[in-house]
C-alpha positions in Angstrom: 11.9 9.8 10.5 9.5 11.7 12.6 9.5 12.2 15.9 6.2 10.0 17.0 8.0 6.2 15.2 8.0 3.1 16.9 11.2 1.5 17.2 10.6 -2.4 17.1 12.9 -5.5 17.2 12.8 -8.1 14.4 11.3 -11.3 15.9 11.0 -13.8 13.2 11.8 -14.3 9.9 9.6 -16.4 7.3 9.9 -17.2 3.8 5.8 -17.5 3.4 6.2 -18.0 -0.5 9.3 -18.3 -3.1 9.6 -14.2 -2.9 7.9 -13.0 -0.5 9.1 -13.0 3.4 7.0 -12.5 6.8 8.7 -10.7 9.0 7.3 -10.2 12.8 7.7 -7.3 15.0 7.8 -6.7 18.7 7.6 -3.7 20.6 11.2 -2.4 22.0 9.6 -0.3 24.6 6.1 -0.7 25.8 3.5 -1.7 23.8 2.5 -1.6 20.2 -0.8 0.3 19.6 -4.0 -1.3 18.4 -5.0 -1.0 15.1 -8.2 -1.6 12.7 -8.6 -4.6 9.7 -6.9 -2.8 6.6 -3.9 -1.1 8.8 -0.6 -0.6 7.1 2.5 1.1 8.8 6.1 2.6 7.1 9.3 0.9 7.9 12.3 3.5 7.6 15.2 1.6 5.7 18.3 3.6 5.4 19.4 3.5 1.6 22.9 4.0 0.1 21.7 8.1 -1.1 18.9 8.3 1.1 16.5 7.2 4.1 13.7 4.7 2.1 10.1 4.2 3.7 7.6 1.9 2.1 4.0 1.4 3.7 3.0 -2.2 4.1 -0.2 -4.0 5.2 -0.3 -5.3 8.6 -1.2 -9.2 8.2 -1.9 -9.5 11.3 -5.0 -10.7 13.5 -5.8 -7.1 15.1 -6.6 -8.8 18.3 -3.4 -10.3 18.4 -1.6 -7.0 19.9 1.8 -8.5 21.0 3.3 -8.1 17.8 2.9 -6.9 13.8 3.6 -9.1 10.9 4.0 -7.6 7.9 4.9 -9.4 4.7 7.1 -8.2 1.8 7.9 -9.5 -1.4 11.0 -9.0 -3.3 10.5 -6.6 -6.3 12.7 -7.4 -9.3 12.8 -3.5 -9.7 13.3 -2.8 -5.9 14.2 0.8 -5.8 16.0 -0.8 -2.5 13.0 -1.2 -0.1 12.4 -5.0 -0.8 16.3 -5.5 -1.7 16.6 -4.2 2.0 13.9 -5.9 3.6 15.1 -9.5 2.0 18.9 -9.4 1.8 20.0 -6.9 4.9 17.6 -7.6 7.7 18.1 -10.5 10.0 16.3 -11.4 13.4 17.1 -9.5 16.2 17.5 -6.2 14.0 15.9 -3.0 14.8 14.0 -0.8 12.9 11.7 2.2 12.9 7.5 1.8 12.3 5.5 4.7 12.0 1.8 4.0 13.8 -0.8 2.5 12.0 -2.9 4.3 9.6 -5.5 3.1 7.7 -7.4 4.0 4.4 -8.1 0.0 3.3 -10.6 -0.7 6.3 -14.0 -3.1 5.3 -17.4 -1.3 4.8 -19.1 -3.3 8.0 -22.3 -2.7 6.7 -22.3 -4.5 3.5 -24.3 -7.2 2.8 -21.4 -9.0 1.0 -17.6 -8.8 0.6 -15.6 -9.7 -2.2 -12.4 -9.7 -1.2 -9.9 -10.0 -4.7 -6.0 -10.1 -3.9 -3.2 -10.0 -6.4 -0.1 -11.7 -5.5 1.2 -9.9 -1.8 -2.0 -8.1 -2.0 -3.3 -10.4 0.1 -1.8 -9.3 2.9 -5.0 -6.4 4.2 -7.0 -9.0 3.4 -5.0 -11.2 6.2 -6.4 -8.6 9.0 -9.7 -8.7 7.5 -10.5 -12.2 7.5 -10.4 -13.0 11.2 -12.8 -10.1 12.2 -15.1 -11.1 9.2 -15.4 -14.2 10.9 -16.1 -13.3 14.4 -18.8 -10.8 13.1 -20.6 -13.6 11.1 -19.9 -11.8 7.8 -20.7 -12.9 4.2 -17.4 -13.0 2.4 -15.5 -14.4 -0.4 -12.1 -14.6 -1.2 -10.6 -14.4 -4.9 -6.5 -14.9 -4.3 -4.6 -14.7 -7.9 -1.0 -15.3 -7.9 1.9 -17.4 -9.4 3.1 -20.2 -7.3 6.5 -20.1 -8.6 6.6 -16.2 -7.0 3.7 -15.9 -4.4 0.8 -17.2 -3.0 1.7 -16.5 0.4 -1.0 -18.3 2.8 -2.5 -20.3 0.2 -2.8 -23.7 2.0 -3.6 -21.9 5.3 -6.5 -19.9 3.6 -7.8 -23.1 1.7 -8.4 -25.0 4.7 -9.9 -22.0 6.9 -11.9 -20.6 4.5 -13.1 -23.4 2.4 -15.7 -22.9 -0.2 -15.1 -19.2 0.4 -11.4 -19.3 -1.0 -10.8 -18.9 -4.7 -7.6 -19.4 -5.7 -6.4 -19.0 -9.5 -2.6 -20.0 -9.9 -1.6 -18.6 -13.6 1.6 -20.5 -13.4 -1.2 -23.5 -13.7 -2.8 -21.5 -16.2 -6.4 -21.0 -13.9 -7.3 -17.9 -14.6 -10.4 -14.9 -12.9 -13.0 -13.9 -15.6 -13.7 -10.7 -13.8 -17.0 -10.7 -15.5 -18.3 -13.3 -14.1 -17.2 -13.0 -10.9 -18.8 -9.4 -10.7 -22.2 -10.2 -12.6 -25.1 -10.4 -10.8 -23.8 -10.2 -7.3 -26.9 -9.3 -4.5 -27.8 -5.8 -3.6 -25.2 -4.3 -0.9 -22.4 -6.2 -2.4 -18.7 -4.3 -2.1 -15.7 -5.4 -4.0 -12.1 -4.7 -2.3 -8.6 -5.1 -4.4 -5.6 -5.0 -3.4 -2.3 -6.3 -5.6 -1.0 -5.2 -8.9 -2.2 -1.7 -10.3 -3.6 -3.9 -13.3 -5.5 -6.1 -11.5 -6.9 -2.8 -9.6 -7.6 -1.3 -13.1 -9.1 -4.2 -14.6 -11.7 -4.9 -11.6 -12.6 -1.3 -11.7 -13.4 -1.0 -15.4 -15.0 -4.2 -15.0 -17.6 -3.3 -12.0 -18.2 0.1 -13.7 -18.9 -1.4 -16.9 -20.9 -3.8 -15.2 -23.0 -1.0 -13.4 -21.2 -1.2 -9.9 -21.7 2.7 -8.1 -17.7 3.6 -6.9 -18.8 3.8 -3.5 -19.0 -0.2 -3.7 -15.7 -0.2 -5.0 -12.1 0.2 -2.6 -9.1 -0.8 -3.4 -5.3 0.2 -2.2 -2.2 -0.4 -3.8 1.4 0.6 -2.1 3.1 0.9 -5.6 6.7 2.8 -5.3 6.7 6.4 -7.1 7.3 5.9 -10.9 10.6 7.6 -11.8 10.6 10.5 -14.2 12.7 13.2 -15.7 14.6 15.5 -12.9 13.6 18.6 -11.5 14.3 21.4 -9.1 11.7 22.5 -6.6 11.9 26.0 -5.2 10.7 26.6 -2.1 8.8 29.9 -1.3 8.7 29.7 2.7 12.0 28.7 3.5 14.1 30.4 0.2 15.6 27.3 -0.2 15.9 24.8 -3.4 15.5 21.1 -4.0 16.9 19.1 -6.8 14.5 15.9 -7.5 16.6 13.1 -9.1 14.6 11.0 -11.6 14.7 8.3 -9.3 12.9 10.0 -6.4 10.0 11.3 -5.7 9.4 14.7 -4.9 8.8 13.8 -1.0 11.9 11.6 -1.0 13.5 14.7 -2.1 12.2 17.1 0.6 12.6 14.7 3.4 16.3 14.3 1.8 17.0 17.7 2.4 15.2 17.4 6.0 12.1 19.2 4.7 9.3 17.2 6.6 5.9 16.7 5.2 3.0 15.2 6.6 2.1 12.0 4.5 0.9 8.5 6.0 0.5 6.4 2.5 2.9 7.3 0.2 1.1 5.7 -2.7 -1.2 9.2 -3.7 -4.4 8.0 -1.7 -4.8 9.4 1.7 -4.1 13.2 0.9 -2.2 13.8 3.6 0.7 15.2 2.0 -0.9 17.6 -0.5 1.0 20.7 -0.7 0.4 24.2 -2.5 1.7 24.7 -5.8 2.3 28.5 -6.5 4.3 28.0 -10.0 4.7 25.2 -12.4 3.2 22.6 -14.0 2.2 19.3 -12.4 2.1 15.8 -14.0 -0.6 14.4 -11.4 -0.2 10.7 -10.5 -2.7 10.3 -7.4 -5.5 8.9 -6.9 -6.6 11.4 -4.5 -6.8 15.2 -6.1 -10.0 15.6 -8.0 -10.3 16.6 -11.5 -11.0 20.2 -10.9 -7.9 20.1 -8.4 -5.9 18.8 -10.7 -6.7 21.0 -13.5 -6.3 24.2 -11.1 -2.5 23.1 -11.2 -2.6 25.0 -7.7 -1.6 21.4 -5.4 0.7 18.5 -5.6 0.5 14.8 -3.8 4.2 15.2 -3.6 4.3 11.4 -2.8 3.8 10.5 -6.1 3.3 13.3 -8.6 6.2 15.1 -10.4 7.0 18.8 -12.2 5.6 18.4 -15.9 8.9 20.4 -16.5 11.9 21.6 -15.5 10.6 23.7 -12.3 8.1 24.1 -9.5 7.8 26.4 -6.8 5.6 25.0 -4.0 4.6 27.2 -0.9 7.0 25.2 1.4 
């Protein structure tokens, strides 16, 4: 991991839902950096063939600085990260994490905050809620989950938030009508979404159809890179060639070969890893580059995007 990584010890592990475990992390040396609501860290995990780095939202109260809490859902199609955290990490183990970064902070000037969480997407809102309460902000939580799998912190939030909590357990046949939820909202309302891509897109499409400006819609997803066809990346400045397997991202392949590319989100939203393309077609999968930048074919977000053919030549 990078030179600015933080060694931490796993102080506690708790099952907070059938498929979600919470990990409490304490600093081994010194103290942990302060963070703001909506922040995340990357956790480095050794894999059989390569190091895996996954981003997880901090679900602690930002004013509780003695430790960090993250919650990890065991994914059925895990690429190794969630399976490692669930099956190989024990209390007392050491892990490496990055300092907190934030691309999902609340819009504090909003008059109303609508928080929409899907499954383990509740985690960033666990850091929102204490600060929203301290500021006396007007907010609602709409929590979509399956009680047989997810629903972490549900009982705690129901008790804490009262009428501001709205739960939708699909296992019990309770559904959320997004059109009703987003209609006739007061001016100055902002909506925040974290959860599966299907939920994020559903909320965004519904909001746009109802006339919500894009500036009032905020979202975050830490989806694993989708697999694709293998390809070769040639690096102009170093003269090296890197083979990118079908089940790894370009960023992971570069890191496997010891080529560090700045990155923070590993999900195609922050722009830190944008890399110049000298030659080759790109299959863009990010949410950062503009339509014109994608059409130009001169840059790529290697954390999620891939070659559209059998090779790319990069300015690295």
